[in-house]
N, CA, C and O atoms as a GROMACS GRO file, in nm:
protein
  320
    1MET      N    1   0.085  -0.117   0.000
    1MET     CA    2   0.000   0.000   0.000
    1MET      C    3   0.090   0.124   0.000
    1MET      O    4   0.180   0.136   0.083
    2CYS      N    5   0.064   0.216  -0.093
    2CYS     CA    6   0.147   0.337  -0.101
    2CYS      C    7   0.110   0.435   0.010
    2CYS      O    8   0.006   0.421   0.074
    3GLN      N    9   0.194   0.533   0.030
    3GLN     CA   10   0.175   0.631   0.138
    3GLN      C   11   0.040   0.702   0.124
    3GLN      O   12  -0.029   0.723   0.224
    4GLY      N   13   0.003   0.739   0.002
    4GLY     CA   14  -0.125   0.807  -0.021
    4GLY      C   15  -0.243   0.723   0.021
    4GLY      O   16  -0.338   0.775   0.079
    5GLU      N   17  -0.238   0.594  -0.006
    5GLU     CA   18  -0.346   0.503   0.034
    5GLU      C   19  -0.353   0.488   0.185
    5GLU      O   20  -0.461   0.478   0.243
    6LYS      N   21  -0.236   0.486   0.250
    6LYS     CA   22  -0.232   0.476   0.396
    6LYS      C   23  -0.295   0.599   0.460
    6LYS      O   24  -0.371   0.589   0.556
    7VAL      N   25  -0.263   0.715   0.406
    7VAL     CA   26  -0.319   0.840   0.458
    7VAL      C   27  -0.470   0.841   0.436
    7VAL      O   28  -0.545   0.878   0.526
    8LYS      N   29  -0.514   0.802   0.318
    8LYS     CA   30  -0.657   0.799   0.288
    8LYS      C   31  -0.730   0.707   0.385
    8LYS      O   32  -0.835   0.743   0.438
    9LYS      N   33  -0.675   0.589   0.409
    9LYS     CA   34  -0.737   0.494   0.500
    9LYS      C   35  -0.746   0.550   0.642
    9LYS      O   36  -0.849   0.533   0.708
   10GLN      N   37  -0.641   0.618   0.689
   10GLN     CA   38  -0.643   0.676   0.823
   10GLN      C   39  -0.745   0.788   0.833
   10GLN      O   40  -0.816   0.799   0.934
   11VAL      N   41  -0.754   0.872   0.731
   11VAL     CA   42  -0.852   0.980   0.730
   11VAL      C   43  -0.993   0.922   0.737
   11VAL      O   44  -1.077   0.972   0.812
   12LEU      N   45  -1.019   0.817   0.659
   12LEU     CA   46  -1.151   0.754   0.660
   12LEU      C   47  -1.180   0.687   0.794
   12LEU      O   48  -1.294   0.689   0.840
   13LYS      N   49  -1.078   0.629   0.857
   13LYS     CA   50  -1.096   0.570   0.990
   13LYS      C   51  -1.134   0.678   1.091
   13LYS      O   52  -1.225   0.658   1.172
   14ASN      N   53  -1.065   0.790   1.086
   14ASN     CA   54  -1.094   0.900   1.178
   14ASN      C   55  -1.234   0.956   1.154
   14ASN      O   56  -1.305   0.988   1.249
   15LEU      N   57  -1.272   0.968   1.029
   15LEU     CA   58  -1.405   1.015   0.995
   15LEU      C   59  -1.511   0.919   1.049
   15LEU      O   60  -1.609   0.962   1.111
   16GLY      N   61  -1.491   0.792   1.026
   16GLY     CA   62  -1.586   0.691   1.076
   16GLY      C   63  -1.596   0.692   1.226
   16GLY      O   64  -1.705   0.675   1.282
   17LYS      N   65  -1.483   0.711   1.293
   17LYS     CA   66  -1.482   0.716   1.440
   17LYS      C   67  -1.562   0.836   1.490
   17LYS      O   68  -1.637   0.825   1.587
   18ASN      N   69  -1.547   0.950   1.423
   18ASN     CA   70  -1.622   1.069   1.461
   18ASN      C   71  -1.773   1.047   1.445
   18ASN      O   72  -1.851   1.080   1.534
   19ILE      N   73  -1.812   0.992   1.332
   19ILE     CA   74  -1.954   0.968   1.306
   19ILE      C   75  -2.010   0.871   1.408
   19ILE      O   76  -2.118   0.893   1.463
   20ARG      N   77  -1.938   0.763   1.433
   20ARG     CA   78  -1.984   0.662   1.529
   20ARG      C   79  -1.999   0.724   1.668
   20ARG      O   80  -2.098   0.699   1.737
   21SER      N   81  -1.902   0.802   1.709
   21SER     CA   82  -1.905   0.865   1.841
   21SER      C   83  -2.024   0.960   1.854
   21SER      O   84  -2.096   0.956   1.954
   22LEU      N   85  -2.044   1.044   1.755
   22LEU     CA   86  -2.157   1.137   1.757
   22LEU      C   87  -2.290   1.062   1.759
   22LEU      O   88  -2.383   1.099   1.831
   23ARG      N   89  -2.297   0.957   1.680
   23ARG     CA   90  -2.420   0.877   1.672
   23ARG      C   91  -2.450   0.810   1.806
   23ARG      O   92  -2.562   0.816   1.856
   24LEU      N   93  -2.350   0.747   1.864
   24LEU     CA   94  -2.369   0.676   1.991
   24LEU      C   95  -2.398   0.773   2.106
   24LEU      O   96  -2.478   0.742   2.194
   25ASN      N   97  -2.335   0.889   2.104
   25ASN     CA   98  -2.361   0.989   2.208
   25ASN      C   99  -2.507   1.033   2.208
   25ASN      O  100  -2.560   1.075   2.311
   26GLN      N  101  -2.572   1.022   2.094
   26GLN     CA  102  -2.712   1.059   2.084
   26GLN      C  103  -2.805   0.938   2.096
   26GLN      O  104  -2.927   0.952   2.089
   27GLY      N  105  -2.747   0.821   2.115
   27GLY     CA  106  -2.828   0.700   2.131
   27GLY      C  107  -2.900   0.659   2.004
   27GLY      O  108  -3.009   0.602   2.010
   28ILE      N  109  -2.839   0.687   1.890
   28ILE     CA  110  -2.899   0.655   1.761
   28ILE      C  111  -2.831   0.532   1.702
   28ILE      O  112  -2.709   0.524   1.700
   29SER      N  113  -2.909   0.438   1.655
   29SER     CA  114  -2.853   0.318   1.593
   29SER      C  115  -2.812   0.349   1.449
   29SER      O  116  -2.852   0.451   1.392
   30GLN      N  117  -2.732   0.260   1.392
   30GLN     CA  118  -2.696   0.274   1.251
   30GLN      C  119  -2.821   0.273   1.165
   30GLN      O  120  -2.832   0.349   1.068
   31GLU      N  121  -2.914   0.189   1.200
   31GLU     CA  122  -3.039   0.178   1.123
   31GLU      C  123  -3.118   0.309   1.129
   31GLU      O  124  -3.171   0.354   1.027
   32GLU      N  125  -3.127   0.369   1.247
   32GLU     CA  126  -3.199   0.496   1.261
   32GLU      C  127  -3.132   0.607   1.180
   32GLU      O  128  -3.199   0.685   1.112
   33LEU      N  129  -3.000   0.613   1.188
   33LEU     CA  130  -2.927   0.715   1.112
   33LEU      C  131  -2.947   0.694   0.963
   33LEU      O  132  -2.970   0.789   0.888
   34ALA      N  133  -2.938   0.570   0.920
   34ALA     CA  134  -2.957   0.540   0.778
   34ALA      C  135  -3.097   0.583   0.732
   34ALA      O  136  -3.112   0.641   0.624
   35PHE      N  137  -3.198   0.556   0.813
   35PHE     CA  138  -3.334   0.595   0.780
   35PHE      C  139  -3.345   0.747   0.766
   35PHE      O  140  -3.410   0.797   0.675
   36LYS      N  141  -3.280   0.820   0.858
   36LYS     CA  142  -3.286   0.966   0.856
   36LYS      C  143  -3.223   1.025   0.731
   36LYS      O  144  -3.264   1.132   0.685
   37ILE      N  145  -3.123   0.957   0.676
   37ILE     CA  146  -3.056   1.010   0.556
   37ILE      C  147  -3.098   0.935   0.430
   37ILE      O  148  -3.039   0.954   0.324
   38ASP      N  149  -3.199   0.851   0.444
   38ASP     CA  150  -3.252   0.774   0.330
   38ASP      C  151  -3.143   0.688   0.266
   38ASP      O  152  -3.118   0.695   0.145
   39SER      N  153  -3.080   0.607   0.349
   39SER     CA  154  -2.971   0.520   0.304
   39SER      C  155  -2.987   0.383   0.369
   39SER      O  156  -3.074   0.363   0.453
   40ALA      N  157  -2.902   0.291   0.330
   40ALA     CA  158  -2.904   0.156   0.387
   40ALA      C  159  -2.821   0.152   0.515
   40ALA      O  160  -2.719   0.220   0.525
   41ARG      N  161  -2.864   0.072   0.613
   41ARG     CA  162  -2.792   0.059   0.739
   41ARG      C  163  -2.649   0.014   0.717
   41ARG      O  164  -2.556   0.064   0.782
   42ASN      N  165  -2.630  -0.080   0.625
   42ASN     CA  166  -2.495  -0.130   0.604
   42ASN      C  167  -2.402  -0.022   0.547
   42ASN      O  168  -2.281  -0.031   0.563
   43PHE      N  169  -2.459   0.079   0.480
   43PHE     CA  170  -2.377   0.188   0.429
   43PHE      C  171  -2.318   0.269   0.544
   43PHE      O  172  -2.202   0.309   0.539
   44ILE      N  173  -2.397   0.293   0.648
   44ILE     CA  174  -2.347   0.364   0.766
   44ILE      C  175  -2.235   0.283   0.831
   44ILE      O  176  -2.132   0.338   0.869
   45GLY      N  177  -2.255   0.153   0.843
   45GLY     CA  178  -2.152   0.066   0.899
   45GLY      C  179  -2.024   0.070   0.816
   45GLY      O  180  -1.914   0.072   0.871
   46CYS      N  181  -2.039   0.071   0.686
   46CYS     CA  182  -1.922   0.077   0.597
   46CYS      C  183  -1.846   0.209   0.615
   46CYS      O  184  -1.723   0.210   0.613
   47ILE      N  185  -1.918   0.318   0.632
   47ILE     CA  186  -1.852   0.447   0.656
   47ILE      C  187  -1.778   0.443   0.789
   47ILE      O  188  -1.663   0.487   0.798
   48GLU      N  189  -1.845   0.391   0.892
   48GLU     CA  190  -1.783   0.388   1.025
   48GLU      C  191  -1.662   0.296   1.030
   48GLU      O  192  -1.572   0.317   1.111
   49ARG      N  193  -1.659   0.194   0.945
   49ARG     CA  194  -1.545   0.101   0.942
   49ARG      C  195  -1.440   0.141   0.836
   49ARG      O  196  -1.346   0.067   0.811
   50ALA      N  197  -1.459   0.256   0.776
   50ALA     CA  198  -1.366   0.310   0.675
   50ALA      C  199  -1.362   0.224   0.549
   50ALA      O  200  -1.259   0.218   0.481
   51GLU      N  201  -1.472   0.159   0.519
   51GLU     CA  202  -1.479   0.077   0.398
   51GLU      C  203  -1.536   0.154   0.279
   51GLU      O  204  -1.519   0.115   0.164
   52LYS      N  205  -1.605   0.264   0.309
   52LYS     CA  206  -1.662   0.350   0.205
   52LYS      C  207  -1.623   0.493   0.232
   52LYS      O  208  -1.606   0.534   0.347
   53SER      N  209  -1.610   0.569   0.126
   53SER     CA  210  -1.578   0.711   0.134
   53SER      C  211  -1.703   0.790   0.099
   53SER      O  212  -1.741   0.795  -0.018
   54PRO      N  213  -1.768   0.853   0.197
   54PRO     CA  214  -1.892   0.923   0.168
   54PRO      C  215  -1.868   1.053   0.091
   54PRO      O  216  -1.762   1.114   0.102
   55THR      N  217  -1.969   1.092   0.014
   55THR     CA  218  -1.962   1.219  -0.057
   55THR      C  219  -1.982   1.334   0.042
   55THR      O  220  -2.026   1.313   0.156
   56VAL      N  221  -1.950   1.453  -0.001
   56VAL     CA  222  -1.973   1.571   0.082
   56VAL      C  223  -2.122   1.585   0.112
   56VAL      O  224  -2.160   1.621   0.223
   57TYR      N  225  -2.205   1.556   0.013
   57TYR     CA  226  -2.349   1.566   0.036
   57TYR      C  227  -2.395   1.464   0.141
   57TYR      O  228  -2.481   1.496   0.224
   58THR      N  229  -2.340   1.345   0.138
   58THR     CA  230  -2.375   1.245   0.240
   58THR      C  231  -2.332   1.292   0.378
   58THR      O  232  -2.406   1.276   0.475
   59LEU      N  233  -2.213   1.351   0.388
   59LEU     CA  234  -2.167   1.405   0.516
   59LEU      C  235  -2.260   1.516   0.564
   59LEU      O  236  -2.289   1.528   0.683
   60PHE      N  237  -2.305   1.598   0.471
   60PHE     CA  238  -2.400   1.704   0.504
   60PHE      C  239  -2.529   1.645   0.560
   60PHE      O  240  -2.582   1.694   0.660
   61ARG      N  241  -2.580   1.542   0.496
   61ARG     CA  242  -2.704   1.478   0.541
   61ARG      C  243  -2.685   1.412   0.678
   61ARG      O  244  -2.774   1.417   0.763
   62ILE      N  245  -2.569   1.350   0.700
   62ILE     CA  246  -2.540   1.289   0.830
   62ILE      C  247  -2.536   1.396   0.937
   62ILE      O  248  -2.592   1.378   1.046
   63ALA      N  249  -2.470   1.508   0.908
   63ALA     CA  250  -2.463   1.618   1.004
   63ALA      C  251  -2.602   1.669   1.039
   63ALA      O  252  -2.633   1.693   1.156
   64GLN      N  253  -2.686   1.685   0.939
   64GLN     CA  254  -2.823   1.730   0.964
   64GLN      C  255  -2.898   1.629   1.052
   64GLN      O  256  -2.967   1.668   1.146
   65ALA      N  257  -2.884   1.502   1.020
   65ALA     CA  258  -2.954   1.398   1.096
   65ALA      C  259  -2.907   1.392   1.241
   65ALA      O  260  -2.985   1.358   1.330
   66LEU      N  261  -2.781   1.424   1.264
   66LEU     CA  262  -2.726   1.422   1.400
   66LEU      C  263  -2.736   1.558   1.469
   66LEU      O  264  -2.693   1.574   1.584
   67ASN      N  265  -2.792   1.656   1.398
   67ASN     CA  266  -2.807   1.791   1.451
   67ASN      C  267  -2.674   1.851   1.496
   67ASN      O  268  -2.663   1.911   1.602
   68VAL      N  269  -2.573   1.833   1.410
   68VAL     CA  270  -2.441   1.892   1.436
   68VAL      C  271  -2.395   1.963   1.310
   68VAL      O  272  -2.449   1.943   1.202
   69LYS      N  273  -2.295   2.047   1.326
   69LYS     CA  274  -2.234   2.110   1.210
   69LYS      C  275  -2.141   2.010   1.144
   69LYS      O  276  -2.083   1.924   1.212
   70ILE      N  277  -2.127   2.019   1.015
   70ILE     CA  278  -2.040   1.926   0.942
   70ILE      C  279  -1.897   1.933   0.996
   70ILE      O  280  -1.822   1.836   0.987
   71GLU      N  281  -1.859   2.048   1.051
   71GLU     CA  282  -1.726   2.064   1.108
   71GLU      C  283  -1.699   1.963   1.220
   71GLU      O  284  -1.586   1.917   1.237
   72GLU      N  285  -1.803   1.929   1.295
   72GLU     CA  286  -1.787   1.830   1.402
   72GLU      C  287  -1.757   1.692   1.347
   72GLU      O  288  -1.682   1.614   1.407
   73ILE      N  289  -1.814   1.662   1.232
   73ILE     CA  290  -1.792   1.530   1.172
   73ILE      C  291  -1.650   1.518   1.119
   73ILE      O  292  -1.589   1.411   1.129
   74VAL      N  293  -1.598   1.624   1.062
   74VAL     CA  294  -1.465   1.618   1.002
   74VAL      C  295  -1.354   1.666   1.096
   74VAL      O  296  -1.237   1.676   1.056
   75LYS      N  297  -1.390   1.696   1.219
   75LYS     CA  298  -1.292   1.747   1.316
   75LYS      C  299  -1.177   1.647   1.334
   75LYS      O  300  -1.199   1.530   1.365
   76ASP      N  301  -1.057   1.695   1.316
   76ASP     CA  302  -0.933   1.620   1.340
   76ASP      C  303  -0.919   1.493   1.256
   76ASP      O  304  -0.845   1.402   1.294
   77ILE      N  305  -0.989   1.485   1.142
   77ILE     CA  306  -0.976   1.362   1.062
   77ILE      C  307  -0.839   1.353   0.994
   77ILE      O  308  -0.799   1.246   0.949
   78ASP      N  309  -0.768   1.464   0.988
   78ASP     CA  310  -0.636   1.462   0.923
   78ASP      C  311  -0.523   1.428   1.017
   78ASP      O  312  -0.406   1.432   0.979
   79GLU      N  313  -0.556   1.394   1.142
   79GLU     CA  314  -0.452   1.353   1.237
   79GLU      C  315  -0.408   1.211   1.204
   79GLU      O  316  -0.486   1.116   1.214
   80ILE      N  317  -0.285   1.198   1.168
   80ILE     CA  318  -0.233   1.068   1.124
   80ILE      C  319  -0.151   1.004   1.235
   80ILE      O  320  -0.099   0.894   1.218
   0.00000   0.00000   0.00000
């Protein structure tokens, strides 16, 4: 795996960790979050496990569903 891929994977892991933490702090299941953004539950799981890279629009919808600013979702995701 090249350096760029390693960085990408770490950024996605940090992003997924942020989303999972925000979701759990609000007592929302993956299924509930998926319903709120009109997506599949397994898609939320894939984002949280860094298996999928969400679009900016998806991040916007997740932020709305969690009643947070998108900045909270992307906070410190570049920490490697």
